[in-house]
C-alpha positions as CSV (number, residue, x, y, z in Angstrom):
1,M,-0.4,0.2,0.1
2,R,2.9,2.5,0.7
3,R,4.1,1.7,-2.8
4,I,1.4,2.9,-4.1
5,F,0.8,5.7,-1.9
6,A,4.6,6.5,-3.5
7,L,4.0,6.0,-6.9
8,L,1.0,8.3,-6.8
9,L,2.1,10.8,-5.4
10,C,5.4,10.8,-7.6
11,L,3.4,11.1,-10.6
12,L,1.5,13.7,-9.1
13,A,4.3,15.9,-8.5
14,A,5.3,15.5,-12.1
15,T,2.0,16.2,-13.6
16,A,2.3,19.6,-11.7
17,C,5.5,20.6,-12.3
18,A,4.5,19.7,-16.5
19,S,1.8,22.0,-16.2
20,T,3.5,25.0,-14.9
21,P,3.6,27.5,-16.8
22,T,6.9,29.5,-18.1
23,R,7.5,33.1,-18.0
24,V,7.0,34.7,-21.0
25,Q,9.7,37.4,-22.4
26,R,8.0,40.5,-24.7
27,S,11.3,41.0,-27.0
28,E,9.8,44.4,-27.6
29,F,10.1,44.8,-23.7
30,E,13.1,43.1,-22.6
31,D,15.0,46.8,-21.5
32,I,11.8,46.3,-18.8
33,T,12.7,43.2,-15.9
34,V,10.0,41.5,-13.6
35,P,11.5,40.7,-10.1
36,K,11.3,37.3,-9.5
37,G,8.3,36.2,-7.4
38,L,5.9,36.9,-9.8
39,T,3.4,35.5,-13.0
40,L,2.3,36.5,-15.8
41,D,-1.3,36.7,-16.0
42,L,-1.9,36.4,-19.6
43,N,-6.0,36.3,-19.2
44,K,-6.0,40.0,-17.8
45,S,-2.8,41.4,-20.4
46,T,-3.7,42.7,-23.7
47,I,-0.9,43.7,-26.4
48,I,-1.1,46.0,-29.2
49,E,1.5,46.2,-32.0
50,S,0.8,48.7,-34.9
51,P,3.4,50.1,-37.8
52,A,4.0,52.8,-35.5
53,V,3.8,51.8,-31.8
54,K,4.0,48.7,-29.1
55,A,1.9,48.7,-26.4
56,A,1.0,46.7,-23.4
57,R,-1.1,46.3,-20.5
58,L,1.0,43.3,-18.4
59,F,-0.5,42.0,-15.2
60,Y,1.7,39.8,-13.1
61,K,0.6,39.0,-9.6
62,G,2.5,36.9,-6.7
63,R,3.2,36.6,-2.7
64,V,5.8,39.7,-2.7
65,E,5.8,42.3,-0.5
66,I,4.8,45.1,-2.7
67,E,7.5,47.6,-0.9
68,S,10.2,45.4,-2.0
69,L,8.5,45.0,-5.7
70,A,8.3,48.8,-5.9
71,V,12.7,48.8,-4.9
72,A,13.1,45.8,-6.9
73,F,11.6,47.8,-10.2
74,R,12.9,51.0,-9.4
75,T,16.5,49.7,-9.2
76,S,16.3,47.5,-12.7
77,L,14.3,49.9,-14.6
78,E,17.3,52.0,-13.6
79,A,19.9,50.3,-14.2
80,N,18.3,49.4,-18.5
81,G,18.5,53.5,-18.4
82,W,15.1,54.2,-17.4
83,R,14.3,57.3,-15.8
84,N,12.6,57.8,-13.0
85,I,9.5,60.4,-13.2
86,S,7.1,59.9,-10.6
87,A,6.2,57.6,-7.5
88,T,3.5,57.8,-5.5
89,T,2.2,56.0,-2.5
90,A,-1.3,55.7,-1.6
91,S,-2.4,53.7,1.2
92,D,-5.4,52.0,-0.5
93,K,-4.3,52.4,-4.4
94,G,-0.9,50.8,-3.5
95,I,2.5,52.6,-5.1
96,T,2.3,54.1,-8.8
97,Q,6.0,54.0,-10.5
98,T,6.3,56.6,-13.7
99,Y,8.9,56.1,-15.9
100,E,10.4,57.5,-19.3
101,K,13.3,56.6,-22.1
102,T,14.0,57.6,-25.3
103,G,10.4,56.9,-27.4
104,S,9.4,54.7,-24.2
105,S,7.2,55.4,-21.5
106,L,6.1,53.2,-18.8
107,Q,3.5,52.7,-15.6
108,V,3.9,50.0,-12.9
109,L,0.9,49.8,-10.8
110,I,1.6,47.2,-7.3
111,Y,-1.0,46.8,-5.1
112,E,-2.2,44.1,-2.7
113,G,-5.2,42.1,-3.9
114,W,-7.2,39.7,-1.7
115,W,-4.9,36.9,-2.1
116,Y,-1.6,38.2,-4.8
117,T,0.1,41.0,-4.8
118,W,-0.4,42.4,-8.1
119,V,1.6,44.7,-10.9
120,E,-0.1,46.1,-13.7
121,M,2.5,47.4,-16.6
122,S,1.8,49.6,-19.2
123,A,4.6,50.2,-21.3
124,T,4.3,51.8,-24.6
125,R,7.1,52.4,-27.4
126,A,7.3,54.2,-30.8
127,V,8.7,52.3,-33.9
128,S,10.3,53.2,-36.9
129,P,9.0,51.9,-39.8
130,N,11.7,48.8,-40.1
131,G,10.1,47.6,-36.7
132,Q,13.2,49.1,-34.8
133,P,12.7,50.9,-31.4
134,K,13.2,54.8,-32.1
């Protein structure tokens, strides 16, 4: 009986690992790094691509403290050439950070949900006619 239970437990663990989604990378926004502990929620996210502009509203969720996420985002974004324009903290709305980079803008909203910490990133990037960032 113990062997059957152990075998079932191993099969269940292997099945769970096989169904874990991988992290999606958006190549047009590869200079926007996402801290560890967050997973992309594609059901809530929107990605728009046109000949002149690439835009995305991406939702990430995880069980991470919002203050540490705010510091991690600011540190990694500034290291990738983003300039912090503003940061606002409100007890009922979370933390909002705004950044800019040549031809691009980014807003990061970090807030607590009932079960998860949510990150909503809204990014736009102007592209040249050959599809490269301006």
